[in-house]
N, CA and C of each residue as an Amber inpcrd file, in Angstrom:
protein
   594
 -15.0460000   2.6810000  19.9130000 -15.8050000   3.9180000  19.8430000
 -15.6510000   4.4750000  18.4300000 -16.7350000   4.4450000  17.6480000
 -16.6430000   4.9830000  16.2940000 -16.5890000   6.5100000  16.3490000
 -16.3360000   7.1220000  15.2050000 -16.1170000   8.5690000  15.1650000
 -17.3510000   9.3450000  15.6150000 -18.5260000   8.8420000  15.2960000
 -19.7530000   9.5220000  15.7310000 -19.8890000   9.4640000  17.2440000
 -19.6010000   8.3000000  17.8250000 -19.6570000   8.1590000  19.2840000
 -18.5890000   9.0280000  19.9420000 -17.4080000   9.1260000  19.3170000
 -16.3600000   9.9790000  19.8690000 -16.8020000  11.4340000  19.9030000
 -17.3840000  11.9100000  18.8060000 -17.8460000  13.3020000  18.7710000
 -18.9120000  13.5480000  19.8310000 -19.8000000  12.6050000  20.0080000
 -20.8320000  12.7200000  21.0420000 -20.1970000  12.7420000  22.4300000
 -19.2270000  11.8630000  22.6600000 -18.5230000  11.8290000  23.9480000
 -17.8000000  13.1520000  24.2020000 -17.0630000  13.6550000  23.1950000
 -16.3050000  14.8980000  23.3520000 -17.2370000  16.0850000  23.5920000
 -18.3750000  16.0970000  22.9090000 -19.3610000  17.1590000  23.1240000
 -19.8720000  17.1010000  24.5680000 -20.2060000  15.9010000  25.0340000
 -20.6950000  15.7290000  26.4010000 -19.6510000  16.0650000  27.4490000
 -18.3780000  15.8030000  27.1350000 -17.2900000  16.1010000  28.0650000
 -16.9050000  17.5770000  28.0340000 -17.4910000  18.3190000  27.0920000
 -17.1890000  19.7480000  26.9850000 -15.8470000  20.0440000  26.3520000
 -15.2680000  19.0740000  25.6440000 -13.9560000  19.2900000  25.0290000
 -14.0190000  19.5150000  23.5200000 -15.1760000  19.2810000  22.9150000
 -15.3000000  19.4470000  21.4650000 -15.4540000  20.9210000  21.1130000
 -14.5750000  21.3970000  20.2410000 -14.6760000  22.7530000  19.7070000
 -15.3900000  22.6440000  18.3640000 -16.4150000  23.4590000  18.1540000
 -17.1340000  23.4500000  16.8780000 -16.9460000  24.8000000  16.1950000
 -16.3340000  24.7740000  15.0220000 -16.0900000  25.9790000  14.2300000
 -17.2030000  26.0950000  13.1940000 -18.2380000  26.8420000  13.5100000
 -19.4040000  26.9190000  12.6330000 -19.1970000  27.8180000  11.4160000
 -18.2580000  28.7690000  11.4890000 -18.0390000  29.6530000  10.3490000
 -17.3850000  28.8680000   9.2140000 -17.5750000  29.3150000   7.9570000
 -16.9550000  28.6110000   6.8290000 -15.4280000  28.5740000   6.9630000
 -14.8550000  27.4130000   6.7250000 -13.4070000  27.2210000   6.7790000
 -12.9920000  26.5310000   5.4810000 -12.0180000  27.1070000   4.7840000
 -11.5550000  26.5510000   3.5050000 -10.5670000  25.4130000   3.7420000
 -10.7030000  24.3050000   3.0050000  -9.7420000  23.2070000   3.1400000
  -8.3190000  23.5830000   2.7000000  -8.1920000  24.5980000   1.8400000
  -6.8690000  25.0140000   1.3890000  -6.2390000  25.9300000   2.4380000
  -5.2830000  25.4270000   3.1920000  -4.4690000  26.1300000   4.1880000
  -5.2290000  26.6040000   5.4310000  -6.4390000  27.1080000   5.2860000
  -7.1790000  27.6580000   6.4210000  -7.5320000  26.5810000   7.4480000
  -7.9490000  25.4290000   6.9940000  -8.2880000  24.3260000   7.8930000
  -7.0730000  23.9610000   8.7500000  -5.9080000  23.8800000   8.1370000
  -4.6760000  23.5450000   8.8630000  -4.3410000  24.6010000   9.9100000
  -4.5800000  25.8710000   9.6070000  -4.3210000  26.9360000  10.5970000
  -5.1890000  26.7530000  11.8300000  -6.4660000  26.4420000  11.6230000
  -7.3640000  26.2080000  12.7590000  -6.9210000  24.9830000  13.5540000
  -6.5320000  23.9200000  12.8560000  -6.0800000  22.7030000  13.5360000
  -4.8680000  22.9960000  14.4150000  -3.9080000  23.7270000  13.8720000
  -2.6870000  24.0350000  14.6160000  -2.9880000  24.9120000  15.8280000
  -3.8820000  25.8680000  15.6640000  -4.2170000  26.7720000  16.7680000
  -4.9180000  26.0460000  17.9060000  -5.6170000  24.9800000  17.5920000
  -6.3840000  24.2360000  18.6030000  -5.7920000  22.8520000  18.8420000
  -4.4910000  22.7180000  18.6470000  -3.8270000  21.4240000  18.7870000
  -4.1410000  20.7910000  20.1390000  -4.4640000  19.5240000  20.0950000
  -4.7770000  18.8000000  21.3180000  -6.2490000  18.7300000  21.6330000
  -7.0390000  19.5280000  20.9390000  -8.4820000  19.5180000  21.1750000
  -9.1940000  18.9040000  19.9760000 -10.2480000  18.1410000  20.2190000
 -11.0510000  17.6890000  19.0870000 -11.8420000  18.8680000  18.5250000
 -11.7760000  19.0260000  17.2100000 -12.4380000  20.1550000  16.5570000
 -13.3040000  19.6280000  15.4150000 -14.5540000  20.0800000  15.3770000
 -15.4740000  19.7340000  14.2970000 -15.6560000  20.9580000  13.4170000
 -15.4740000  20.7630000  12.1220000 -15.6580000  21.8130000  11.1230000
 -16.8710000  21.4300000  10.2770000 -18.0700000  21.8710000  10.6420000
 -19.2740000  21.4500000   9.9120000 -19.5630000  22.2700000   8.6560000
 -18.7610000  23.2950000   8.3930000 -19.0410000  24.2040000   7.2870000
 -17.7590000  24.4160000   6.4830000 -17.4870000  23.5170000   5.5400000
 -16.2880000  23.6190000   4.7190000 -16.5910000  24.4550000   3.4820000
 -15.9260000  25.5910000   3.3800000 -16.1670000  26.5270000   2.2820000
 -15.9550000  25.8400000   0.9350000 -16.9640000  25.9270000   0.0810000
 -16.8980000  25.3310000  -1.2470000 -17.3090000  23.8690000  -1.3030000
 -17.6370000  23.2920000  -0.1510000 -18.0030000  21.8750000  -0.0980000
 -19.2550000  21.6910000   0.7560000 -20.4030000  22.1540000   0.2690000
 -21.6290000  22.0470000   1.0700000 -21.9630000  20.5950000   1.4070000
 -22.3870000  20.3900000   2.6440000 -22.7660000  19.0580000   3.0980000
 -21.6160000  18.2280000   3.6550000 -20.3990000  18.7040000   3.4970000
 -19.2390000  17.9930000   4.0100000 -18.8020000  18.6070000   5.3330000
 -18.1330000  17.7970000   6.1510000 -17.5490000  18.3130000   7.3820000
 -16.2300000  17.5960000   7.6290000 -15.4340000  18.1640000   8.5130000
 -14.1350000  17.5780000   8.8530000 -13.9750000  17.6020000  10.3630000
 -13.1020000  16.7440000  10.8420000 -12.8060000  16.6980000  12.2720000
 -11.2960000  16.5440000  12.4350000 -10.7610000  17.1390000  13.4880000
  -9.3380000  16.9780000  13.7990000  -9.1820000  16.7650000  15.3020000
  -7.9940000  16.3670000  15.6980000  -7.6920000  16.2060000  17.1160000
  -8.2350000  14.9450000  17.7530000  -8.6810000  14.0070000  16.9490000
  -9.2680000  12.7760000  17.4900000  -8.2300000  11.9840000  18.2850000
  -7.0020000  11.9320000  17.7910000  -5.9410000  11.1430000  18.4430000
  -4.9900000  12.0060000  19.2740000  -5.3840000  13.2140000  19.5940000
  -4.4670000  14.1660000  20.2070000  -4.1350000  13.8900000  21.6670000
  -4.9920000  13.1970000  22.3630000  -4.7700000  12.9960000  23.8030000
  -5.0320000  11.5540000  24.2050000  -4.2900000  11.1000000  25.1920000
  -4.4950000   9.7370000  25.6990000  -5.8900000   9.5610000  26.2730000
  -6.4480000  10.6370000  26.7980000  -7.8010000  10.5640000  27.3450000
  -8.8280000  10.1540000  26.3070000  -8.5860000  10.5050000  25.0560000
  -9.4920000  10.1030000  23.9780000  -9.4540000   8.5820000  23.8110000
  -8.2420000   8.0210000  23.8480000  -8.1090000   6.5670000  23.7220000
  -8.6490000   5.8550000  24.9540000  -8.4390000   6.4510000  26.1270000
  -8.9760000   5.8540000  27.3580000 -10.4930000   5.7420000  27.2680000
 -11.1360000   6.7920000  26.7710000 -12.5990000   6.7570000  26.6260000
 -13.0090000   5.6610000  25.6490000 -12.2680000   5.5300000  24.5540000
 -12.5960000   4.5100000  23.5520000 -12.3830000   3.0970000  24.0830000
 -11.3720000   2.9310000  24.9170000 -11.0530000   1.6080000  25.4540000
 -11.8110000   1.2960000  26.7380000 -12.5180000   2.3010000  27.2710000
 -13.2750000   2.0900000  28.5000000 -12.3830000   1.8930000  29.7110000
 -11.2950000   2.6680000  29.7780000 -10.3730000   2.5490000  30.9030000
  -9.8890000   3.9370000  31.3080000  -9.0290000   4.0010000  32.3030000
  -8.4500000   5.2750000  32.7180000  -7.2190000   5.5630000  31.8640000
  -6.7660000   6.8160000  31.8840000  -5.5760000   7.1950000  31.1240000
  -4.3750000   6.3660000  31.5770000  -4.2530000   6.1340000  32.8760000
  -3.1090000   5.3740000  33.3910000  -3.1340000   3.9080000  32.9560000
  -4.2720000   3.4210000  32.4950000  -4.3850000   2.0220000  32.0630000
  -4.1710000   1.8270000  30.5600000  -4.0880000   2.9060000  29.7920000
  -4.0010000   2.7890000  28.3300000  -2.7780000   1.9860000  27.9020000
  -1.6060000   2.2990000  28.4530000  -0.3810000   1.6010000  28.0510000
  -0.4780000   0.1090000  28.3440000  -1.0060000  -0.2540000  29.5120000
  -1.1590000  -1.6700000  29.8480000  -2.1200000  -2.3490000  28.8810000
  -3.2070000  -1.6690000  28.5450000  -4.1810000  -2.2490000  27.6080000
  -3.5390000  -2.4800000  26.2370000  -2.6900000  -1.5370000  25.8070000
  -1.9870000  -1.7070000  24.5340000  -1.0350000  -2.9020000  24.5980000
  -0.2870000  -3.0210000  25.6890000   0.6440000  -4.1410000  25.8550000
  -0.1100000  -5.4690000  25.8780000  -1.2460000  -5.4950000  26.5630000
  -2.0660000  -6.7140000  26.5980000  -2.5380000  -7.0950000  25.1950000
  -2.9360000  -6.0990000  24.4130000  -3.4150000  -6.3650000  23.0530000
  -2.2930000  -6.9050000  22.1700000  -1.0850000  -6.3700000  22.3340000
   0.0500000  -6.8740000  21.5550000   0.4250000  -8.2960000  21.9700000
   0.2850000  -8.5940000  23.2580000   0.6450000  -9.9210000  23.7660000
  -0.3600000 -10.9910000  23.3480000  -1.6090000 -10.6060000  23.1760000
  -2.6630000 -11.5690000  22.8220000  -3.5620000 -10.9770000  21.7440000
  -3.0340000 -10.8330000  20.5200000  -3.8340000 -10.2000000  19.4580000
  -5.0690000 -11.0190000  19.1070000  -6.1080000 -10.3110000  18.7250000
  -7.3520000 -10.9510000  18.3010000  -7.6400000 -10.5370000  16.8660000
  -8.1710000 -11.4600000  16.1040000  -8.5600000 -11.1300000  14.7410000
  -9.8240000 -10.2850000  14.7800000  -9.9000000  -9.2890000  13.9100000
 -11.1100000  -8.4600000  13.8880000 -12.3110000  -9.2430000  13.3750000
 -13.4630000  -8.8390000  13.8250000 -14.7080000  -9.4320000  13.3510000
 -15.0050000  -8.8950000  11.9570000 -15.3160000  -9.7740000  11.0400000
 -15.6700000  -9.3650000   9.6800000 -17.1870000  -9.2660000   9.6070000
 -17.6760000  -8.1170000   9.1470000 -19.1130000  -7.8990000   9.0300000
 -19.4670000  -7.6470000   7.5690000 -20.7190000  -7.8420000   7.2350000
 -21.1660000  -7.6760000   5.8570000 -21.4660000  -6.2420000   5.4680000
 -21.7530000  -5.4020000   6.4500000 -22.0920000  -4.0050000   6.1680000
 -21.6910000  -3.1560000   7.3670000 -21.5290000  -1.8620000   7.1190000
 -21.1600000  -0.9520000   8.1950000 -21.3590000   0.4840000   7.7770000
 -21.0850000   1.4270000   8.6870000 -21.2740000   2.8450000   8.3770000
 -20.4670000   3.3160000   7.1690000 -19.3750000   2.6100000   6.8710000
 -18.5710000   3.0070000   5.7100000 -19.3460000   2.8380000   4.4080000
 -20.4580000   2.1410000   4.4670000 -21.2620000   1.9320000   3.2670000
 -22.5340000   2.7740000   3.2760000 -22.5970000   3.7600000   4.1800000
 -23.7560000   4.6610000   4.2110000 -23.8760000   5.4460000   2.9110000
 -22.7350000   5.8290000   2.3580000 -22.7090000   6.5570000   1.0860000
 -21.7750000   5.7930000   0.1600000 -22.3020000   5.3160000  -0.9400000
 -21.4980000   4.5850000  -1.9160000 -21.6000000   5.3250000  -3.2450000
 -20.4570000   5.7330000  -3.7470000 -20.4050000   6.4480000  -5.0220000
 -19.9760000   5.4750000  -6.1160000 -20.6940000   5.4290000  -7.2360000
 -20.3060000   4.5110000  -8.3100000 -18.9780000   4.9000000  -8.9580000
 -18.6740000   6.1940000  -8.9660000 -17.4100000   6.6550000  -9.5490000
 -16.8280000   7.7300000  -8.6340000 -15.7030000   7.4310000  -8.0430000
 -15.0640000   8.3550000  -7.1130000 -14.3630000   9.4680000  -7.8760000
 -14.5030000  10.6950000  -7.3840000 -13.7690000  11.8390000  -7.9120000
 -13.0480000  12.4810000  -6.7340000 -11.7840000  12.1360000  -6.5450000
 -11.0190000  12.6210000  -5.3980000 -10.9040000  14.1380000  -5.3710000
 -10.8560000  14.7580000  -6.5410000 -10.7160000  16.2130000  -6.6150000
 -11.9470000  16.9120000  -6.0460000 -13.0970000  16.2540000  -6.1120000
 -14.3330000  16.8710000  -5.6160000 -14.4900000  16.7580000  -4.0980000
 -13.5870000  16.0410000  -3.4400000 -13.6580000  15.8770000  -1.9880000
 -12.9070000  17.0080000  -1.2820000 -13.3250000  17.3830000  -0.0830000
 -12.6670000  18.4840000   0.6400000 -11.3690000  18.0420000   1.3220000
 -10.4530000  17.5150000   0.5440000  -9.1650000  17.0650000   1.0740000
  -8.2670000  18.2920000   1.2240000  -7.7120000  18.5080000   2.4170000
  -6.9660000  19.7420000   2.6690000  -5.5700000  19.7780000   2.0550000
  -5.1100000  20.9950000   1.8320000  -3.6860000  21.2430000   1.6240000
  -3.2360000  21.9700000   2.8740000  -2.1940000  21.4440000   3.5310000
  -1.8010000  21.9150000   4.8530000  -0.7740000  23.0340000   4.8240000
   0.0620000  23.0610000   3.8090000   1.1520000  24.0400000   3.7420000
   1.3100000  24.4730000   2.2900000   1.6500000  25.7580000   2.0610000
   1.7650000  26.2260000   0.6740000   2.8340000  25.4850000  -0.1360000
   3.8410000  24.9200000   0.5300000   4.8980000  24.2130000  -0.1900000
   4.6370000  22.7110000  -0.3130000   3.5060000  22.2400000   0.2060000
   3.1390000  20.8360000   0.0130000   2.9830000  20.5590000  -1.4760000
   3.2010000  19.3080000  -1.8520000   3.0530000  18.9120000  -3.2500000
   1.6210000  18.9050000  -3.7300000   0.6800000  19.0050000  -2.8200000
  -0.7350000  18.9850000  -3.1800000  -1.5980000  18.8180000  -1.9530000
  -2.7620000  18.2630000  -2.1850000  -3.7290000  18.0230000  -1.1080000
  -3.4840000  16.6270000  -0.5420000  -3.5670000  16.5140000   0.7890000
  -3.2320000  15.2540000   1.4430000  -4.3380000  14.7500000   2.3490000
  -4.5760000  13.4380000   2.2780000  -5.3470000  12.7220000   3.2860000
  -4.3030000  12.2680000   4.3030000  -4.4310000  12.7200000   5.5450000
  -3.4010000  12.4200000   6.5440000  -3.8910000  11.5200000   7.6680000
  -5.1670000  11.2920000   7.7600000  -5.7050000  10.5410000   8.8970000
  -6.3010000   9.2030000   8.4890000  -5.9890000   8.7610000   7.3000000
  -6.5490000   7.4950000   6.8170000  -5.6320000   6.3370000   7.1800000
  -6.2420000   5.1730000   7.3140000  -5.4290000   3.9760000   7.4320000
  -5.6120000   3.1690000   6.1550000  -4.5270000   2.5480000   5.7570000
  -4.5390000   1.7340000   4.5590000  -4.5250000   0.2740000   4.9980000
  -5.4090000  -0.5080000   4.4250000  -5.5050000  -1.9300000   4.7450000
  -5.0130000  -2.7110000   3.5320000  -4.0300000  -3.5640000   3.7680000
  -3.4780000  -4.3770000   2.6800000  -3.4220000  -5.8360000   3.1270000
  -3.1470000  -6.6980000   2.1790000  -2.9890000  -8.1120000   2.4980000
  -1.5910000  -8.5460000   2.0920000  -0.7810000  -8.9070000   3.0810000
   0.5480000  -9.4330000   2.8080000   0.3980000 -10.9100000   2.4370000
   0.9920000 -11.3450000   1.3140000   0.8300000 -12.7410000   0.8960000
   1.2780000 -13.7550000   1.9490000   2.2470000 -13.3900000   2.7810000
   2.7620000 -14.3130000   3.7950000   2.1290000 -14.1250000   5.1720000
   1.8010000 -12.8890000   5.5260000   1.3810000 -12.5980000   6.8970000
  -0.0840000 -12.2090000   7.0510000  -0.7690000 -11.9890000   5.9590000
  -2.1770000 -11.6120000   6.0530000  -2.3770000 -10.1110000   6.1410000
  -3.4740000  -9.7200000   6.7620000  -3.9010000  -8.3240000   6.7940000
  -2.9250000  -7.4450000   7.5800000  -2.6920000  -6.2470000   7.0530000
  -1.8770000  -5.2400000   7.7220000  -2.5930000  -3.9020000   7.6030000
  -2.6100000  -3.1490000   8.6900000  -3.1770000  -1.7970000   8.6580000
  -2.0980000  -0.8230000   9.0990000  -2.0410000   0.3230000   8.4400000
  -1.0220000   1.3160000   8.7600000  -1.4720000   2.6870000   8.2910000
  -0.9350000   3.7060000   8.9430000  -1.1780000   5.0740000   8.5040000
  -0.2860000   5.3780000   7.3140000  -0.8440000   6.0350000   6.3230000
  -0.0750000   6.5110000   5.1850000  -0.6100000   7.8840000   4.8030000
   0.2970000   8.7900000   4.4760000  -0.0830000  10.1100000   3.9890000
  -0.3310000   9.9620000   2.4900000  -1.5270000  10.3310000   2.0490000
  -1.9440000  10.0920000   0.6680000  -2.1320000  11.4190000  -0.0590000
  -1.3610000  11.6500000  -1.1240000  -1.4760000  12.8930000  -1.8850000
  -2.3640000  12.6760000  -3.1020000  -3.3070000  13.5800000  -3.2840000
  -4.2090000  13.5160000  -4.4350000  -3.4240000  13.8690000  -5.6960000
  -3.4600000  12.9660000  -6.6750000  -2.8250000  13.2260000  -7.9680000
  -3.8340000  13.7330000  -8.9860000  -4.9970000  13.0960000  -9.0110000
  -6.0620000  13.4930000  -9.9230000  -7.3700000  12.8830000  -9.4210000
  -8.3660000  12.8430000 -10.2760000  -9.6950000  12.3770000  -9.8680000
  -9.7070000  10.9410000  -9.3460000  -8.7900000  10.1090000  -9.8270000
  -8.8380000   8.6750000  -9.5150000  -7.6020000   8.1320000  -8.8000000
  -6.5470000   8.9490000  -8.6630000  -5.2940000   8.3960000  -8.1480000
  -4.7360000   9.1910000  -6.9710000  -4.1080000   8.4300000  -6.0640000
  -3.4020000   8.9880000  -4.9170000  -1.9570000   8.5010000  -4.9680000
  -1.0400000   9.2920000  -4.4490000   0.3490000   8.8480000  -4.2940000
   0.5780000   8.5470000  -2.8220000   1.3300000   7.4910000  -2.5670000
   1.6280000   7.1060000  -1.1910000   3.1180000   6.7940000  -1.0910000
   3.7170000   7.2270000  -0.0050000   5.1200000   6.8890000   0.2360000
   5.1560000   5.5870000   1.0210000   5.8260000   4.6020000   0.4670000
   5.9980000   3.3300000   1.1580000   7.3650000   3.3490000   1.8320000
   7.3730000   3.2810000   3.1480000   8.6190000   3.3430000   3.9050000
   9.3440000   2.0030000   3.7820000  10.5770000   2.0640000   3.3150000
  11.3510000   0.8540000   3.0590000  11.4400000  -0.0260000   4.3050000
  11.1490000  -1.3120000   4.0950000  11.2540000  -2.2780000   5.1750000
  10.0290000  -2.3840000   6.0690000   9.0570000  -1.5080000   5.8910000
   7.8460000  -1.5610000   6.7090000   6.8010000  -2.4430000   6.0090000
   5.6920000  -2.7080000   6.6970000   4.7020000  -3.6820000   6.2530000
   4.1800000  -3.5100000   4.8440000   3.7200000  -2.3120000   4.5010000
   3.1380000  -2.1130000   3.1700000   4.2060000  -2.2550000   2.0940000
   5.3930000  -1.7240000   2.3490000   6.4920000  -1.8150000   1.3880000
   6.8880000  -3.2660000   1.1410000   7.0430000  -4.0520000   2.2040000
   7.4550000  -5.4460000   2.0210000   6.3630000  -6.2630000   1.3360000
   5.1070000  -5.9930000   1.6610000   4.0050000  -6.7000000   0.9920000
   3.9820000  -6.3550000  -0.4910000   4.1620000  -5.0720000  -0.8140000
   4.1670000  -4.6520000  -2.2140000   5.3130000  -5.3170000  -2.9750000
   6.4590000  -5.4730000  -2.3300000   7.6060000  -6.1160000  -2.9650000
   7.3600000  -7.5750000  -3.3110000   6.4100000  -8.2030000  -2.6470000
   6.0960000  -9.6160000  -2.9000000   5.0860000  -9.8000000  -4.0280000
   4.4350000  -8.7350000  -4.4390000   3.4080000  -8.8550000  -5.4740000
   4.0410000  -8.6840000  -6.8490000   3.4460000  -9.2890000  -7.8280000
   3.9270000  -9.1880000  -9.2010000   3.0270000  -8.2820000 -10.0370000
   2.0390000  -7.6850000  -9.3990000   1.0790000  -6.8330000 -10.1140000
   0.6010000  -5.7530000  -9.1490000  -0.4820000  -5.1070000  -9.5180000
  -1.0670000  -4.1190000  -8.6200000  -1.4750000  -4.7970000  -7.3200000
  -1.3570000  -4.0620000  -6.2210000  -1.7370000  -4.5930000  -4.9170000
  -3.0280000  -3.9150000  -4.4680000  -4.0890000  -4.6800000  -4.2780000
  -5.3420000  -4.0780000  -3.8040000  -5.1620000  -3.4800000  -2.4070000
  -5.7540000  -2.3220000  -2.1870000  -5.7390000  -1.6820000  -0.8740000
  -7.1280000  -1.1360000  -0.5840000  -7.4240000  -1.0070000   0.6790000
  -8.6180000  -0.2830000   1.1160000  -8.1240000   0.8960000   1.9330000
  -8.7220000   2.0410000   1.7100000  -8.3590000   3.2440000   2.4530000
  -9.5490000   3.6230000   3.3090000  -9.3210000   3.7010000   4.6090000
 -10.4050000   3.9720000   5.5510000 -10.1710000   5.3030000   6.2570000
 -11.1910000   6.1540000   6.2230000 -11.1510000   7.4640000   6.8750000
 -12.2860000   7.5030000   7.8910000 -12.0490000   8.1200000   9.0330000
 -13.0970000   8.2270000  10.0530000 -13.2820000   6.9380000  10.8270000
 -12.2010000   6.2400000  11.0600000 -12.2480000   4.9300000  11.7280000
 -12.4850000   5.0620000  13.2310000 -12.9380000   3.9780000  13.8570000
 -13.0180000   3.9600000  15.3180000 -11.6350000   4.1990000  15.9280000
 -11.6120000   4.8080000  17.1020000 -10.3330000   5.1070000  17.7420000
  -9.5040000   3.8530000  18.0000000 -10.1550000   2.7370000  18.2940000
  -9.4160000   1.4990000  18.5180000  -8.6680000   1.0820000  17.2550000
  -9.2760000   1.2660000  16.0830000  -8.6180000   0.9290000  14.8180000
  -7.4530000   1.8740000  14.5510000  -7.6210000   3.1510000  14.8780000
  -6.5370000   4.1130000  14.7020000  -5.3560000   3.7420000  15.5910000
  -5.6400000   3.3560000  16.8180000  -4.5820000   2.9490000  17.7400000
  -3.8770000   1.6980000  17.2160000  -4.6300000   0.7270000  16.7440000
  -4.0390000  -0.5040000  16.2100000  -3.1570000  -0.2120000  14.9990000
  -3.5840000   0.7020000  14.1390000  -2.8120000   1.0340000  12.9380000
  -1.4950000   1.7140000  13.2820000  -1.4210000   2.3390000  14.4450000
  -0.2070000   3.0340000  14.8590000   0.7840000   2.1130000  15.5680000
   0.3620000   0.9000000  15.8820000   1.2180000  -0.0320000  16.6180000
   2.0110000  -0.9040000  15.6520000   3.0870000  -1.4970000  16.1470000
   3.9350000  -2.3570000  15.3240000   4.0730000  -3.7330000  15.9730000
   3.0480000  -4.5630000  15.8100000   3.1380000  -5.9090000  16.3940000
   4.1010000  -6.7860000  15.5930000   4.4410000  -7.9210000  16.1700000
   5.2640000  -8.8850000  15.4470000   4.5120000  -9.3590000  14.2070000
   5.2470000  -9.6750000  13.1480000   4.6080000 -10.1340000  11.9110000
   3.9300000 -11.4720000  12.1310000   2.8260000 -11.6420000  11.4010000
   2.1000000 -12.8990000  11.4690000   0.9900000 -12.7740000  12.4160000
């Protein structure tokens, strides 16, 4: 279930909260998210960022994953265990919704990336998954909190001994990564799991 289908499902289920008034990405967005924790919330009017919108609460409840997996809430854990026991390689496609908008030169500062707390080091992307290639084990996906440094750079904390850290330790140069935001719920669930290597 991609993010658009999820929003449609949540709207139809009557669980989607839509905040139509302008909401600033600096601290205000986080206040709304915290107040509505557990509910999917769409922010279609980001102050200072016309045409942009944000969503939160996508992964807040097991019922969201059940809808994405086409099962009941009580079946989610079994479905996850089955997936870990018999992993499948993802289908590689030539194009997708991630290519609906392609910018020749990215300017991270111009994006409505929130700052969640006044003592944070900066603005953070918190819901993205990072896709890397481990030289020994192949593709790895994981959640990473990404802090905006400037127009072109993000800082990421690599947790010692985890997949991205160990893959980076094997490289002798820069390690290519893809950062995906607004992923299907199944991909978000997979990125949160820790299967055996390989």
